[in-house]
C-alpha positions, 0 to 999 in steps of 0.5 A, spaced: 328 331 796 331 327 790 325 322 790 320 329 789 325 330 783 324 323 780 316 324 781 316 330 777 320 327 772 315 322 771 309 326 771 312 331 766 314 324 761 306 322 762 304 329 760 308 329 754 305 322 752 298 324 754 299 331 750 302 327 744 295 324 743 292 330 742 296 332 736 294 333 729 300 333 725 296 336 719 294 342 723 299 343 729 298 350 731 290 350 731 285 348 736 286 343 741 293 341 737 296 347 739 294 346 746 298 340 746 304 342 742 305 348 747 304 343 753 309 338 750 314 344 750 313 346 757 313 338 759 320 338 756 322 344 759 320 341 766 324 334 764 330 337 762 330 342 769 329 336 773 334 332 770 339 337 771 337 338 778 338 330 779 345 331 776 347 336 781 345 332 787 349 327 784 355 331 784 354 334 790 353 327 794 360 325 790 364 332 793 361 331 800 364 324 801 371 326 799 
C-alpha cells in the first residue's frame, strides 16, 4: 500500500510541473491559466495528503515493532 502512495505522490508532482507550464503570470486567473492554477492547488493538496499518509504508516510501523 505504501508504494501506491509514492506513485500517487509522484503523479501529483508531475501534475504540478505540467500545469506550471500553462500559467500566464500576467493573467493568472483567466482562461487556460486559471485551470492550471486550480490544478496546481489541487495537486498540492494531494501531495500533502499522501505525505501525511506516508508519515502515518512510518509511525504505525514503529509502534508495531515494539
